[in-house]
N, CA and C atoms as a LAMMPS dump frame, in Angstrom:
ITEM: TIMESTEP
0
ITEM: NUMBER OF ATOMS
447
ITEM: BOX BOUNDS ff ff ff
-5.0000000000000000e+02 5.0000000000000000e+02
-5.0000000000000000e+02 5.0000000000000000e+02
-5.0000000000000000e+02 5.0000000000000000e+02
ITEM: ATOMS id mol type element x y z
1 1 1 N 130.692 -166.686 359.881
2 1 2 C 129.825 -167.838 358.605
3 1 3 C 128.532 -168.289 359.748
4 2 1 N 127.873 -168.076 359.589
5 2 2 C 126.93 -169.119 360.491
6 2 3 C 126.58 -169.815 359.998
7 3 1 N 126.344 -170.841 361.438
8 3 2 C 126.994 -172.049 360.952
9 3 3 C 125.226 -172.761 361.915
10 4 1 N 124.868 -173.893 361.672
11 4 2 C 123.338 -174.207 361.868
12 4 3 C 123.697 -175.321 362.902
13 5 1 N 122.145 -175.58 364.035
14 5 2 C 122.547 -177.573 364.892
15 5 3 C 121.983 -178.63 363.63
16 6 1 N 121.216 -177.69 362.773
17 6 2 C 120.839 -179.07 361.779
18 6 3 C 121.007 -178.573 360.548
19 7 1 N 120.728 -179.417 359.809
20 7 2 C 120.748 -179.434 358.081
21 7 3 C 119.736 -178.824 357.545
22 8 1 N 120.31 -177.903 356.631
23 8 2 C 119.301 -176.314 356.403
24 8 3 C 118.663 -177.187 354.603
25 9 1 N 118.667 -178.534 354.501
26 9 2 C 118.284 -179.092 353.623
27 9 3 C 116.095 -179.443 354.173
28 10 1 N 116.057 -179.712 353.339
29 10 2 C 113.934 -179.896 354.068
30 10 3 C 114.281 -181.565 354.609
31 11 1 N 113.398 -181.605 355.456
32 11 2 C 114.064 -182.681 356.594
33 11 3 C 113.4 -184.153 355.93
34 12 1 N 111.484 -183.447 354.518
35 12 2 C 110.572 -184.485 354.418
36 12 3 C 110.801 -185.092 352.692
37 13 1 N 111.207 -183.975 352.054
38 13 2 C 111.814 -183.852 350.752
39 13 3 C 113.173 -183.968 350.362
40 14 1 N 114.241 -183.666 351.108
41 14 2 C 116.174 -183.284 350.832
42 14 3 C 115.782 -181.476 349.727
43 15 1 N 115.018 -180.877 349.858
44 15 2 C 115.01 -180.08 349.125
45 15 3 C 115.829 -178.737 349.348
46 16 1 N 116.138 -178.381 348.965
47 16 2 C 117.276 -176.322 349.571
48 16 3 C 116.165 -176.092 349.76
49 17 1 N 115.9 -175.258 351.401
50 17 2 C 114.729 -174.228 351.541
51 17 3 C 114.994 -172.988 351.114
52 18 1 N 114.067 -171.931 350.858
53 18 2 C 114.612 -170.72 350.786
54 18 3 C 113.657 -169.528 351.402
55 19 1 N 112.194 -170.155 352.165
56 19 2 C 111.715 -169.389 353.02
57 19 3 C 112.023 -169.46 354.148
58 20 1 N 112.708 -167.921 354.82
59 20 2 C 113.865 -168.044 356.06
60 20 3 C 112.812 -166.847 357.026
61 21 1 N 112.431 -167.267 358.749
62 21 2 C 112.573 -165.964 359.01
63 21 3 C 112.753 -165.763 360.65
64 22 1 N 112.55 -164.73 361.27
65 22 2 C 113.667 -164.811 362.396
66 22 3 C 112.587 -165.346 363.515
67 23 1 N 112.103 -165.918 363.988
68 23 2 C 111.514 -166.313 365.341
69 23 3 C 111.916 -167.136 367.064
70 24 1 N 111.267 -166.728 367.564
71 24 2 C 111.647 -167.746 368.744
72 24 3 C 111.069 -168.191 369.379
73 25 1 N 111.974 -169.52 369.71
74 25 2 C 111.107 -170.768 369.803
75 25 3 C 111.391 -170.195 372.646
76 26 1 N 110.609 -171.022 373.202
77 26 2 C 110.996 -171.239 374.085
78 26 3 C 111.811 -170.244 374.943
79 27 1 N 112.192 -168.663 374.192
80 27 2 C 112.387 -167.358 374.272
81 27 3 C 113.967 -167.418 373.399
82 28 1 N 114.247 -168.783 372.928
83 28 2 C 115.921 -168.46 372.422
84 28 3 C 115.55 -167.83 370.818
85 29 1 N 116.394 -167.171 370.392
86 29 2 C 116.484 -167.213 368.686
87 29 3 C 116.263 -168.149 367.91
88 30 1 N 115.531 -168.432 367.377
89 30 2 C 115.72 -169.119 365.839
90 30 3 C 115.211 -169.074 364.943
91 31 1 N 115.694 -169.702 363.77
92 31 2 C 115.044 -169.69 361.964
93 31 3 C 114.036 -170.563 361.515
94 32 1 N 112.9 -169.751 361.628
95 32 2 C 111.66 -170.542 360.658
96 32 3 C 111.856 -171.036 359.035
97 33 1 N 111.841 -171.65 358.57
98 33 2 C 112.003 -172.515 357.378
99 33 3 C 110.4 -173.664 356.927
100 34 1 N 110.481 -172.743 355.839
101 34 2 C 109.251 -173.232 354.989
102 34 3 C 109.96 -174.425 353.18
103 35 1 N 109.941 -175.262 353.249
104 35 2 C 110.204 -175.675 352.028
105 35 3 C 109.527 -175.478 350.426
106 36 1 N 110.517 -174.546 349.662
107 36 2 C 109.659 -174.596 348.459
108 36 3 C 109.232 -175.237 347.301
109 37 1 N 108.961 -176.776 347.708
110 37 2 C 108.327 -177.633 347.019
111 37 3 C 107.755 -178.092 347.903
112 38 1 N 108.037 -179.119 348.543
113 38 2 C 107.039 -179.48 349.414
114 38 3 C 105.889 -178.953 350.498
115 39 1 N 106.676 -177.727 351.631
116 39 2 C 105.768 -176.843 352.281
117 39 3 C 105.479 -177.033 353.401
118 40 1 N 107.146 -178.233 353.39
119 40 2 C 106.915 -178.379 354.508
120 40 3 C 107.781 -177.577 355.869
121 41 1 N 107.125 -177.027 356.848
122 41 2 C 108.185 -176.52 357.457
123 41 3 C 108.23 -176.463 358.416
124 42 1 N 110.004 -176.111 359.3
125 42 2 C 110.548 -176.478 360.626
126 42 3 C 111.293 -175.501 361.039
127 43 1 N 111.814 -175.606 362.412
128 43 2 C 112.851 -174.729 362.652
129 43 3 C 113.912 -175.185 363.329
130 44 1 N 114.776 -174.193 362.499
131 44 2 C 116.579 -173.807 362.926
132 44 3 C 116.844 -173.454 364.01
133 45 1 N 117.23 -174.095 364.891
134 45 2 C 118.393 -173.314 366.132
135 45 3 C 119.351 -172.876 365.596
136 46 1 N 119.7 -172.266 366.54
137 46 2 C 121.433 -171.244 366.303
138 46 3 C 122.617 -171.594 366.016
139 47 1 N 123.598 -172.242 366.023
140 47 2 C 124.753 -173.266 367.279
141 47 3 C 125.07 -172.051 367.966
142 48 1 N 124.914 -170.754 367.922
143 48 2 C 125.945 -169.676 367.948
144 48 3 C 125.314 -168.7 368.187
145 49 1 N 123.728 -168.356 369.19
146 49 2 C 123.417 -167.693 369.271
147 49 3 C 123.517 -165.818 369.253
148 50 1 N 124.658 -165.767 369.528
149 50 2 C 125.371 -164.361 369.737
150 50 3 C 125.568 -164.072 368.843
151 51 1 N 124.987 -164.76 367.506
152 51 2 C 126.587 -164.265 366.452
153 51 3 C 125.189 -163.786 365.046
154 52 1 N 123.296 -163.82 365.859
155 52 2 C 122.146 -163.436 364.933
156 52 3 C 122.178 -161.47 364.793
157 53 1 N 122.403 -161.555 364.051
158 53 2 C 122.68 -160.487 363.252
159 53 3 C 121.286 -159.338 362.57
160 54 1 N 121.103 -158.216 363.452
161 54 2 C 119.345 -157.896 362.888
162 54 3 C 119.573 -157.435 361.558
163 55 1 N 117.98 -157.44 361.275
164 55 2 C 118.555 -156.957 359.887
165 55 3 C 117.417 -155.423 359.55
166 56 1 N 118.882 -154.606 358.582
167 56 2 C 118.38 -153.389 358.566
168 56 3 C 117.461 -153.008 357.629
169 57 1 N 116.866 -152.194 358.021
170 57 2 C 115.483 -151.184 357.414
171 57 3 C 116.477 -150.161 355.997
172 58 1 N 117.471 -149.593 356.614
173 58 2 C 118.232 -148.291 356.342
174 58 3 C 119.889 -148.276 356.181
175 59 1 N 120.648 -148.478 355.323
176 59 2 C 122.168 -148.291 355.372
177 59 3 C 122.333 -147.35 354.65
178 60 1 N 123.964 -146.631 354.941
179 60 2 C 124.177 -145.339 354.417
180 60 3 C 124.993 -145.672 353.767
181 61 1 N 125.527 -144.96 352.906
182 61 2 C 127.094 -145.097 351.798
183 61 3 C 128.361 -145.221 352.826
184 62 1 N 128.262 -144.533 353.409
185 62 2 C 129.552 -144.855 354.372
186 62 3 C 129.018 -146.26 355.413
187 63 1 N 128.355 -146.583 355.511
188 63 2 C 128.295 -147.958 356.51
189 63 3 C 128.66 -148.994 355.217
190 64 1 N 128.165 -148.802 354.2
191 64 2 C 128.699 -150.168 353.121
192 64 3 C 130.239 -150.032 352.867
193 65 1 N 130.515 -148.962 352.515
194 65 2 C 131.954 -149.129 352.237
195 65 3 C 132.507 -149.251 353.646
196 66 1 N 132.442 -148.755 354.318
197 66 2 C 132.693 -149.749 355.743
198 66 3 C 132.89 -151.08 355.804
199 67 1 N 131.246 -151.625 355.342
200 67 2 C 131.47 -153.102 355.17
201 67 3 C 131.809 -153.855 354.231
202 68 1 N 132.479 -152.636 352.794
203 68 2 C 133.04 -153.386 352.03
204 68 3 C 134.4 -153.287 352.303
205 69 1 N 134.727 -152.404 353.239
206 69 2 C 136.335 -152.573 353.526
207 69 3 C 136.763 -153.955 354.498
208 70 1 N 135.418 -153.904 355.29
209 70 2 C 135.793 -155.57 356.618
210 70 3 C 136.216 -156.221 355.382
211 71 1 N 135.399 -156.561 354.438
212 71 2 C 135.827 -158.104 353.639
213 71 3 C 136.597 -157.857 352.507
214 72 1 N 137.244 -156.783 352.406
215 72 2 C 138.545 -156.5 351.499
216 72 3 C 139.589 -157.395 352.376
217 73 1 N 139.704 -156.662 353.527
218 73 2 C 140.691 -157.322 354.999
219 73 3 C 139.661 -158.899 354.403
220 74 1 N 138.904 -159.288 354.763
221 74 2 C 139.618 -160.737 355.301
222 74 3 C 139.024 -161.62 354.084
223 75 1 N 139.401 -161.088 352.803
224 75 2 C 139.257 -161.978 351.74
225 75 3 C 139.534 -160.61 350.505
226 76 1 N 140.505 -160.483 350.89
227 76 2 C 140.826 -159.556 349.433
228 76 3 C 140.433 -160.051 347.75
229 77 1 N 140.846 -162.035 347.96
230 77 2 C 140.883 -161.766 346.013
231 77 3 C 139.874 -161.968 345.399
232 78 1 N 138.863 -162.716 346.754
233 78 2 C 137.557 -162.654 346.59
234 78 3 C 136.807 -161.195 346.109
235 79 1 N 136.893 -160.532 346.914
236 79 2 C 136.123 -159.311 346.537
237 79 3 C 136.953 -158.144 345.885
238 80 1 N 137.458 -159.005 345.073
239 80 2 C 138.932 -158.063 343.634
240 80 3 C 138.072 -158.732 342.904
241 81 1 N 137.847 -160.216 342.362
242 81 2 C 136.863 -160.832 342.078
243 81 3 C 135.709 -160.882 341.338
244 82 1 N 134.921 -160.285 342.633
245 82 2 C 133.843 -160.065 342.875
246 82 3 C 132.949 -158.782 341.754
247 83 1 N 134.541 -157.632 342.451
248 83 2 C 134.456 -156.632 341.89
249 83 3 C 134.869 -156.278 339.929
250 84 1 N 135.908 -157.004 339.96
251 84 2 C 136.24 -157.63 338.615
252 84 3 C 134.844 -157.782 337.689
253 85 1 N 134.74 -158.696 337.754
254 85 2 C 133.165 -159.248 337.635
255 85 3 C 131.77 -158.362 337.012
256 86 1 N 132.375 -158.884 335.549
257 86 2 C 130.426 -158.605 334.824
258 86 3 C 130.247 -159.159 334.666
259 87 1 N 128.951 -159.261 334.272
260 87 2 C 127.614 -160.743 333.543
261 87 3 C 127.142 -159.759 332.049
262 88 1 N 126.464 -160.728 331.314
263 88 2 C 126.044 -160.068 330.16
264 88 3 C 124.687 -159.619 330.779
265 89 1 N 124.119 -158.422 330.208
266 89 2 C 122.415 -158.324 331.037
267 89 3 C 121.875 -157.859 329.546
268 90 1 N 120.604 -157.043 329.916
269 90 2 C 119.746 -156.907 328.834
270 90 3 C 118.947 -155.127 328.723
271 91 1 N 119.018 -155.443 327.785
272 91 2 C 118.435 -153.593 327.124
273 91 3 C 117.826 -152.866 328.283
274 92 1 N 116.75 -153.67 328.922
275 92 2 C 115.928 -152.972 329.998
276 92 3 C 116.608 -153.119 331.157
277 93 1 N 117.578 -153.332 331.512
278 93 2 C 118.477 -152.516 332.756
279 93 3 C 119.474 -152.091 332.682
280 94 1 N 119.908 -152.281 331.381
281 94 2 C 120.854 -150.705 330.848
282 94 3 C 119.828 -149.706 330.81
283 95 1 N 118.924 -149.682 330.476
284 95 2 C 118.613 -148.321 330.811
285 95 3 C 117.83 -147.864 332.388
286 96 1 N 117.72 -148.272 333.188
287 96 2 C 117.956 -148.893 334.537
288 96 3 C 118.042 -146.726 334.777
289 97 1 N 117.781 -145.909 335.4
290 97 2 C 117.831 -144.825 335.399
291 97 3 C 119.072 -144.221 336.612
292 98 1 N 119.484 -145.926 337.013
293 98 2 C 120.585 -145.816 337.971
294 98 3 C 121.895 -146.706 338.409
295 99 1 N 121.436 -147.755 337.779
296 99 2 C 121.555 -148.954 337.722
297 99 3 C 123.222 -148.61 336.982
298 100 1 N 124.254 -149.433 336.9
299 100 2 C 125.272 -148.919 335.495
300 100 3 C 125.606 -149.658 335.302
301 101 1 N 125.495 -149.318 333.74
302 101 2 C 125.505 -150.698 332.991
303 101 3 C 126.562 -150.289 331.809
304 102 1 N 127.831 -151.282 332.052
305 102 2 C 128.695 -150.483 330.638
306 102 3 C 128.846 -151.751 329.073
307 103 1 N 129.376 -151.022 327.861
308 103 2 C 128.823 -152.051 327.06
309 103 3 C 130.588 -152.538 326.99
310 104 1 N 130.594 -153.71 326.828
311 104 2 C 131.515 -154.187 326.585
312 104 3 C 131.884 -155.901 325.208
313 105 1 N 132.002 -156.02 324.623
314 105 2 C 132.323 -156.972 323.421
315 105 3 C 131.078 -156.509 322.762
316 106 1 N 130.487 -155.622 322.417
317 106 2 C 128.693 -155.766 321.834
318 106 3 C 127.701 -156.171 322.722
319 107 1 N 128.089 -156.092 324.168
320 107 2 C 126.425 -155.442 324.443
321 107 3 C 126.791 -155.031 325.563
322 108 1 N 125.744 -155.463 326.854
323 108 2 C 125.918 -154.883 327.639
324 108 3 C 126.097 -155.932 329.013
325 109 1 N 126.957 -155.263 329.694
326 109 2 C 127.406 -155.788 330.909
327 109 3 C 127.033 -154.978 331.957
328 110 1 N 126.648 -155.497 333.634
329 110 2 C 126.869 -155.326 334.753
330 110 3 C 127.677 -155.966 336.017
331 111 1 N 128.258 -155.099 336.851
332 111 2 C 128.576 -155.639 337.514
333 111 3 C 128.305 -155.196 338.884
334 112 1 N 129.461 -155.906 340.473
335 112 2 C 127.998 -155.834 341.554
336 112 3 C 128.548 -154.37 341.871
337 113 1 N 129.415 -153.284 341.675
338 113 2 C 130.213 -152.211 341.742
339 113 3 C 128.364 -151.505 340.582
340 114 1 N 128.821 -151.671 339.547
341 114 2 C 127.376 -150.278 339.047
342 114 3 C 125.876 -151.303 339.678
343 115 1 N 125.59 -152.181 340.214
344 115 2 C 124.815 -152.191 341.223
345 115 3 C 124.165 -151.603 342.52
346 116 1 N 125.438 -152.161 343.102
347 116 2 C 125.502 -151.715 344.461
348 116 3 C 125.792 -149.771 344.149
349 117 1 N 126.019 -148.997 343.333
350 117 2 C 126.565 -147.69 342.761
351 117 3 C 124.794 -147.313 342.685
352 118 1 N 124.32 -148.125 341.98
353 118 2 C 122.876 -147.889 341.225
354 118 3 C 121.701 -147.659 342.083
355 119 1 N 121.99 -148.154 343.474
356 119 2 C 121.067 -148.847 345.194
357 119 3 C 121.775 -146.696 345.737
358 120 1 N 122.347 -146.331 345.68
359 120 2 C 122.243 -144.828 346.226
360 120 3 C 121.545 -144.036 345.515
361 121 1 N 122.116 -143.932 343.527
362 121 2 C 122.169 -143.162 343.264
363 121 3 C 123.204 -142.834 342.039
364 122 1 N 122.816 -141.693 341.469
365 122 2 C 124.047 -141.188 340.187
366 122 3 C 124.268 -139.461 340.578
367 123 1 N 125.374 -139.222 340.557
368 123 2 C 125.202 -137.665 340.51
369 123 3 C 125.212 -137.06 338.833
370 124 1 N 125.269 -135.929 338.495
371 124 2 C 124.777 -135.433 337.179
372 124 3 C 125.493 -135.896 336.133
373 125 1 N 126.257 -136.991 336.777
374 125 2 C 127.557 -137.301 335.476
375 125 3 C 127.659 -138.539 335.588
376 126 1 N 126.292 -139.211 335.876
377 126 2 C 126.12 -140.292 335.911
378 126 3 C 127.253 -141.508 336.99
379 127 1 N 127.802 -140.993 338.075
380 127 2 C 129.051 -141.323 338.69
381 127 3 C 128.063 -141.673 339.921
382 128 1 N 128.146 -142.945 340.495
383 128 2 C 127.618 -143.363 341.813
384 128 3 C 128.671 -143.079 343.092
385 129 1 N 128.3 -143.768 344.064
386 129 2 C 129.441 -143.038 344.922
387 129 3 C 129.703 -144.084 346.302
388 130 1 N 129.749 -144.832 345.066
389 130 2 C 131.072 -146.258 345.71
390 130 3 C 132.274 -146.194 344.757
391 131 1 N 133.59 -146.212 344.764
392 131 2 C 134.529 -145.749 344.498
393 131 3 C 135.375 -147.063 345.285
394 132 1 N 136.18 -148.035 344.213
395 132 2 C 137.023 -149.012 344.343
396 132 3 C 138.466 -148.611 343.888
397 133 1 N 139.264 -149.046 345.377
398 133 2 C 140.411 -147.832 344.838
399 133 3 C 142.279 -148.843 344.878
400 134 1 N 141.998 -148.54 343.115
401 134 2 C 143.355 -150.168 342.683
402 134 3 C 144.804 -149.454 342.751
403 135 1 N 145.373 -150.197 343.29
404 135 2 C 146.895 -149.493 342.693
405 135 3 C 147.707 -150.548 341.935
406 136 1 N 147.889 -150.633 340.871
407 136 2 C 148.729 -151.52 339.662
408 136 3 C 148.665 -152.436 339.672
409 137 1 N 146.817 -153.019 339.402
410 137 2 C 145.442 -154.232 340.228
411 137 3 C 144.964 -154.701 341.015
412 138 1 N 146.54 -154.387 342.356
413 138 2 C 145.908 -154.408 343.384
414 138 3 C 144.911 -154.025 343.864
415 139 1 N 143.549 -154.867 344.433
416 139 2 C 142.331 -153.681 345.024
417 139 3 C 143.021 -153.069 346.405
418 140 1 N 143.184 -151.635 346.988
419 140 2 C 143.554 -151.023 348.151
420 140 3 C 141.815 -151.414 348.896
421 141 1 N 141.13 -150.639 348.497
422 141 2 C 140.122 -150.294 349.84
423 141 3 C 139.387 -149.276 349.207
424 142 1 N 138.103 -149.343 349.793
425 142 2 C 136.726 -148.542 349.141
426 142 3 C 136.707 -147.304 349.651
427 143 1 N 136.033 -146.39 348.952
428 143 2 C 135.974 -145.686 348.953
429 143 3 C 134.79 -144.712 348.407
430 144 1 N 134.237 -143.075 349.712
431 144 2 C 133.695 -142.103 348.09
432 144 3 C 133.967 -141.801 346.953
433 145 1 N 133.591 -141.4 346.474
434 145 2 C 133.87 -141.185 344.898
435 145 3 C 134.313 -139.238 345.173
436 146 1 N 135.484 -139.34 344.389
437 146 2 C 135.726 -138.075 344.615
438 146 3 C 134.97 -137.249 343.144
439 147 1 N 134.433 -135.368 344.034
440 147 2 C 133.634 -135.18 343.588
441 147 3 C 134.248 -134.168 341.951
442 148 1 N 136.074 -134.421 342.091
443 148 2 C 136.626 -133.684 340.952
444 148 3 C 136.889 -135.029 339.804
445 149 1 N 136.004 -135.993 339.688
446 149 2 C 136.132 -136.96 338.441
447 149 3 C 136.617 -136.558 337.249
């Protein structure tokens, strides 16, 4: 988890910020921050500058799978809970051509896996490329969806 030397609240109105961007101050990495409430702007210097990770414009299915497996190693119960959780959604989201939405309890519901798979599209049977593998209710790993579903 990223730690900062300064508080992530606006120094003027104490509201939490929402707009953040990378910048360099005196040739050192920092984050520029703007408060959504009062418009105040300030800089946040990173406590451990070596941990800044660059933004990725593209990401492959395999990189997402490797990332999710890394997260499972760090906190399996948290990732399992995120995968198991589904929230109610509207008919417009349910009608999206690639987001995977199920029907539960008389309404539409979507989960993290349906959103991730929707990002990469679905095959002719409506399956996405990412599968979470469970054994006896225990989350084991994430892998590519097998073609013989």
